[in-house]
C-alpha positions as CSV (number, residue, x, y, z in Angstrom):
1,X,-14.4,14.8,-6.0
2,X,-13.2,14.8,-9.6
3,X,-11.1,17.6,-10.9
4,X,-13.0,19.7,-13.5
5,X,-9.9,19.2,-15.8
6,X,-9.6,15.5,-15.0
7,X,-7.4,13.7,-17.5
8,X,-8.2,10.1,-18.4
9,X,-5.7,7.8,-20.0
10,X,-5.6,4.1,-20.4
11,X,-2.4,2.0,-20.2
12,X,-2.4,-1.8,-20.6
13,X,-5.2,-2.9,-18.2
14,X,-5.2,0.4,-16.2
15,X,-7.1,3.7,-16.5
16,X,-5.8,6.8,-14.7
17,X,-7.8,9.9,-13.8
18,X,-7.4,13.0,-11.7
19,X,-9.3,13.4,-8.5
20,X,-9.4,16.3,-6.0
21,X,-9.1,15.5,-2.3
22,X,-10.9,17.5,0.3
23,X,-8.0,20.0,0.7
24,X,-7.7,20.6,-3.1
25,X,-4.7,18.3,-3.7
26,X,-4.9,16.7,-7.1
27,X,-4.4,12.9,-6.9
28,X,-3.7,10.5,-9.7
29,X,-6.3,7.8,-9.2
30,X,-6.5,4.5,-11.1
31,X,-8.5,1.4,-11.7
32,X,-7.8,-2.0,-13.3
33,X,-11.2,-1.9,-15.0
34,X,-11.0,0.8,-17.7
35,X,-13.9,-0.5,-19.7
36,X,-16.2,-1.8,-16.9
37,X,-15.8,-5.4,-18.1
38,X,-14.7,-7.0,-14.8
39,X,-17.6,-8.9,-13.3
40,X,-16.7,-9.0,-9.6
41,X,-16.7,-7.1,-6.4
42,X,-14.9,-3.7,-6.0
43,X,-11.9,-3.5,-3.7
44,X,-10.3,-0.2,-2.6
45,X,-6.5,-0.6,-2.6
46,X,-4.6,1.4,0.0
47,X,-1.2,0.8,-1.5
48,X,2.2,0.7,0.0
49,X,3.8,4.1,0.5
50,X,5.0,5.6,-2.8
51,X,4.3,2.4,-4.7
52,X,2.2,1.8,-7.8
53,X,-0.1,-0.7,-9.6
54,X,2.7,-2.7,-11.0
55,X,3.4,-4.1,-7.6
56,X,0.2,-6.2,-7.9
57,X,0.6,-8.6,-10.8
58,X,-2.5,-10.7,-9.9
59,X,-4.7,-7.6,-10.0
60,X,-3.5,-6.7,-13.5
61,X,-4.8,-9.9,-14.9
62,X,-8.0,-9.2,-16.8
63,X,-9.5,-12.4,-15.4
64,X,-8.7,-11.5,-11.8
65,X,-12.4,-11.2,-10.9
66,X,-11.9,-8.1,-8.8
67,X,-12.4,-4.4,-9.7
68,X,-9.8,-2.3,-8.0
69,X,-9.8,1.4,-7.4
70,X,-6.8,3.2,-5.9
71,X,-4.6,6.3,-6.1
72,X,-0.9,7.4,-6.0
73,X,0.2,9.1,-2.8
74,X,0.7,12.8,-2.6
75,X,3.7,13.9,-4.6
76,X,4.1,10.4,-6.1
77,X,3.3,9.0,-9.5
78,X,1.7,12.1,-11.0
79,X,-0.2,13.2,-7.8
80,X,0.5,16.7,-6.6
81,X,2.2,17.6,-3.4
82,X,-0.2,19.4,-1.0
83,X,0.2,23.2,-0.7
84,X,0.9,22.6,3.0
85,X,3.7,19.9,3.0
86,X,2.7,18.8,6.5
87,X,-0.6,17.4,5.1
88,X,0.9,14.0,4.4
89,X,-0.3,12.1,7.5
90,X,-2.3,8.9,7.5
91,X,-5.3,11.1,8.3
92,X,-4.9,12.9,4.9
93,X,-4.5,9.6,3.2
94,X,-7.8,8.6,4.6
95,X,-9.3,11.8,3.1
96,X,-7.7,10.8,-0.2
97,X,-9.2,7.3,-0.1
98,X,-12.7,8.7,0.6
99,X,-12.4,11.1,-2.3
100,X,-11.3,8.3,-4.6
101,X,-14.2,6.1,-3.4
102,X,-16.7,9.0,-4.1
103,X,-15.2,9.6,-7.5
104,X,-15.7,5.9,-8.5
105,X,-19.2,5.8,-6.8
106,X,-18.1,3.3,-4.2
107,X,-20.3,3.7,-1.1
108,X,-18.7,0.9,0.9
109,X,-16.2,-1.8,0.0
110,X,-13.6,-4.2,1.2
111,X,-10.3,-2.4,1.7
112,X,-7.1,-4.0,0.6
113,X,-4.0,-2.6,2.2
114,X,-0.3,-3.3,1.8
115,X,2.5,-2.0,4.0
116,X,1.8,1.5,5.2
117,X,-1.5,1.3,3.4
118,X,-2.7,-1.1,6.2
119,X,-2.4,1.9,8.5
120,X,-4.6,3.9,6.2
121,X,-7.3,1.3,5.8
122,X,-7.5,0.6,9.6
123,X,-7.7,4.4,10.3
124,X,-10.5,4.7,7.7
125,X,-12.4,1.8,9.2
126,X,-12.1,3.3,12.7
127,X,-13.3,6.8,11.6
128,X,-15.7,5.9,8.8
129,X,-17.0,2.4,9.6
130,X,-20.0,2.9,7.3
131,X,-17.7,2.9,4.3
132,X,-15.9,-0.4,5.1
133,X,-17.2,-4.0,4.6
134,X,-13.9,-5.8,5.4
135,X,-10.2,-5.4,5.8
136,X,-7.6,-7.4,3.9
137,X,-4.1,-6.6,5.2
138,X,-0.9,-7.7,3.3
139,X,2.4,-7.2,5.1
140,X,1.3,-4.3,7.3
141,X,0.1,-3.5,10.8
142,X,-2.7,-1.2,12.1
143,X,-0.4,1.6,13.3
144,X,3.1,2.2,14.9
145,X,4.6,0.5,11.9
146,X,8.2,1.6,12.5
147,X,8.3,-0.2,15.8
148,X,7.6,-3.5,14.0
149,X,10.4,-3.1,11.5
150,X,13.5,-5.3,11.5
151,X,11.4,-8.0,13.2
152,X,13.6,-10.9,11.9
153,X,16.4,-9.4,14.0
154,X,14.3,-9.6,17.1
155,X,15.1,-6.1,18.3
156,X,13.1,-4.5,21.1
157,X,10.3,-2.3,19.7
158,X,11.9,0.9,21.0
159,X,15.2,0.1,19.4
160,X,13.7,-0.8,16.1
161,X,11.7,2.4,16.0
162,X,14.8,4.5,16.9
163,X,16.9,2.8,14.3
164,X,14.4,3.1,11.4
165,X,13.2,6.6,12.2
166,X,16.8,7.9,12.4
167,X,17.7,6.2,9.2
168,X,14.7,7.8,7.5
169,X,15.8,11.2,8.8
170,X,19.2,10.8,7.4
171,X,17.8,9.7,4.0
172,X,15.4,12.6,4.0
173,X,18.2,15.1,4.5
174,X,20.5,13.4,2.0
175,X,17.9,12.6,-0.5
176,X,18.5,15.5,-2.8
177,X,22.0,14.1,-3.5
178,X,20.8,10.5,-3.9
179,X,17.8,11.1,-6.1
180,X,19.8,11.7,-9.4
181,X,21.8,8.5,-8.7
182,X,18.6,6.4,-8.0
183,X,16.9,7.6,-11.2
184,X,19.9,6.5,-13.3
185,X,20.0,3.0,-11.9
186,X,19.4,0.3,-14.5
187,X,16.3,-1.6,-13.5
188,X,15.5,-4.7,-15.5
189,X,15.3,-8.5,-15.0
190,X,18.9,-8.8,-13.8
191,X,18.5,-6.1,-11.2
192,X,15.2,-7.7,-10.0
193,X,17.0,-11.1,-9.8
194,X,19.8,-9.6,-7.8
195,X,17.3,-7.9,-5.5
196,X,15.6,-11.2,-5.0
197,X,18.8,-12.7,-3.6
198,X,19.2,-10.0,-0.9
199,X,16.6,-11.3,1.6
200,X,14.9,-7.9,1.6
201,X,13.0,-9.2,-1.4
202,X,12.7,-12.8,-2.5
203,X,12.4,-14.0,-6.2
204,X,9.3,-12.7,-7.8
205,X,6.8,-14.4,-10.0
206,X,6.9,-11.7,-12.8
207,X,10.3,-10.1,-13.1
208,X,9.2,-7.7,-15.9
209,X,6.3,-6.3,-13.8
210,X,8.6,-6.1,-10.8
211,X,11.1,-4.1,-12.8
212,X,8.4,-1.7,-13.8
213,X,7.3,-1.4,-10.2
214,X,10.8,-0.6,-9.0
215,X,11.6,1.8,-11.8
216,X,8.4,3.7,-11.1
217,X,9.1,3.8,-7.4
218,X,12.6,5.3,-8.1
219,X,11.0,8.3,-9.9
220,X,9.9,9.7,-6.5
221,X,12.5,12.1,-5.0
222,X,14.1,10.3,-2.1
223,X,13.9,13.3,0.2
224,X,10.1,13.6,-0.5
225,X,9.6,9.8,0.0
226,X,11.2,9.9,3.4
227,X,9.3,13.1,4.3
228,X,6.2,11.0,3.7
229,X,7.7,8.1,5.7
230,X,8.5,10.2,8.7
231,X,5.1,11.7,8.8
232,X,3.4,8.3,8.6
233,X,5.8,6.9,11.3
234,X,3.9,9.1,13.8
235,X,0.6,7.2,13.3
236,X,-0.2,5.4,16.5
237,X,-1.8,2.0,16.8
238,X,-5.5,2.0,15.9
239,X,-7.8,0.6,18.6
240,X,-9.1,-2.7,17.3
241,X,-11.7,-3.3,20.0
242,X,-14.4,-1.2,18.2
243,X,-13.9,-2.7,14.8
244,X,-16.6,-5.3,13.9
245,X,-15.9,-5.9,10.3
246,X,-14.2,-9.2,9.3
247,X,-10.4,-8.9,8.7
248,X,-7.7,-11.1,7.0
249,X,-4.0,-10.7,7.6
250,X,-1.4,-12.1,5.2
251,X,2.1,-11.9,6.5
252,X,5.5,-12.7,5.0
253,X,7.6,-14.8,7.3
254,X,10.8,-12.9,6.6
255,X,9.3,-9.4,6.3
256,X,11.8,-6.8,7.6
257,X,9.4,-3.9,7.2
258,X,6.2,-5.1,8.9
259,X,6.7,-7.7,11.6
260,X,4.7,-10.9,11.2
261,X,4.4,-11.4,14.9
262,X,2.7,-8.0,15.2
263,X,0.3,-8.9,12.4
264,X,-0.5,-12.1,14.3
265,X,-1.2,-10.3,17.6
266,X,-3.4,-7.7,15.8
267,X,-5.5,-10.5,14.3
268,X,-5.8,-12.0,17.8
269,X,-7.2,-8.8,19.1
270,X,-10.0,-8.6,16.6
271,X,-13.4,-10.4,16.9
272,X,-13.5,-11.8,13.3
273,X,-10.0,-12.0,11.9
274,X,-7.9,-14.7,10.1
275,X,-4.1,-14.8,10.0
276,X,-2.0,-16.6,7.3
277,X,1.8,-16.6,7.1
278,X,3.4,-17.3,3.8
279,X,7.0,-18.0,2.9
280,X,7.8,-14.5,1.7
281,X,9.1,-11.0,2.4
282,X,7.5,-7.6,2.6
283,X,6.7,-8.1,-1.2
284,X,4.8,-11.3,-0.7
285,X,2.1,-10.3,-3.2
286,X,4.8,-10.0,-5.9
287,X,6.5,-13.2,-4.9
288,X,3.4,-15.4,-4.4
289,X,0.7,-13.5,-6.3
290,X,-1.5,-16.5,-7.0
291,X,-1.6,-17.5,-3.3
292,X,-2.3,-14.0,-2.0
293,X,-5.0,-13.5,-4.7
294,X,-6.7,-16.8,-3.9
295,X,-6.9,-15.7,-0.2
296,X,-8.4,-12.4,-1.3
297,X,-11.0,-14.1,-3.4
298,X,-11.8,-16.4,-0.5
299,X,-12.2,-13.5,1.9
300,X,-14.4,-11.6,-0.6
301,X,-16.7,-14.6,-0.9
302,X,-16.9,-14.8,2.9
303,X,-17.7,-11.2,3.3
304,X,-20.3,-11.5,0.6
């Protein structure tokens, strides 16, 4: 549902607008098709937690052939925090996705998910199957995400969950002190290049867009970001047995935030799913945008 005072702005190849979710929370929604010139199917992007359009270089190309609609998470990138701060679960993110779809007159579409957005899109498919035509998952699993983290270190799931949840709790409580530091960090091509040598992220295809994505990400207060993360960490695995729509999983081989082996087993549990593993990290769509986009176009063609 659109806000009566919705504000529309256009920046580069993006248009932003305000949308009200079911509980009255104002969301900052966006599309890569500000003038309606894209001749192609519509995809609903359930983005990574606290991330932004700049993390998807292929989708910002005016010749990408895909109309994208999406939104910024609650309390992130111009979206308001809910009146009740506990309403930041995956279930609320599903409500937000449906409100954005209604605003853009999207009755049903292929859902594109990245990271924690994969949780959102699978939950949406399970609870509102009539709105979903297919599921394209990038570096994410359908629930219990924190137990799949640190996969390259081959930790038991219970240990991985304990480590990552406790780290998130510490960062939530210490976030107020860390946020001013994070916001002053210089983020440019050199910083992105350094980040690409850590293994957490690998070298990206477009350093300038990556710098924009990181800089925008760092505007979110750290305590609020980890409040969101802890809330979403409680999202259990979605039952895949009842899902009949086609699915496609794109994993990064060295992903430390969403284990590739868990993506592979999720694909195996579905009736019509494809799994592809690329040489990349959790940010594979920034590192290998052309390959990920080609797979998306192939999937959209198959779904019809």
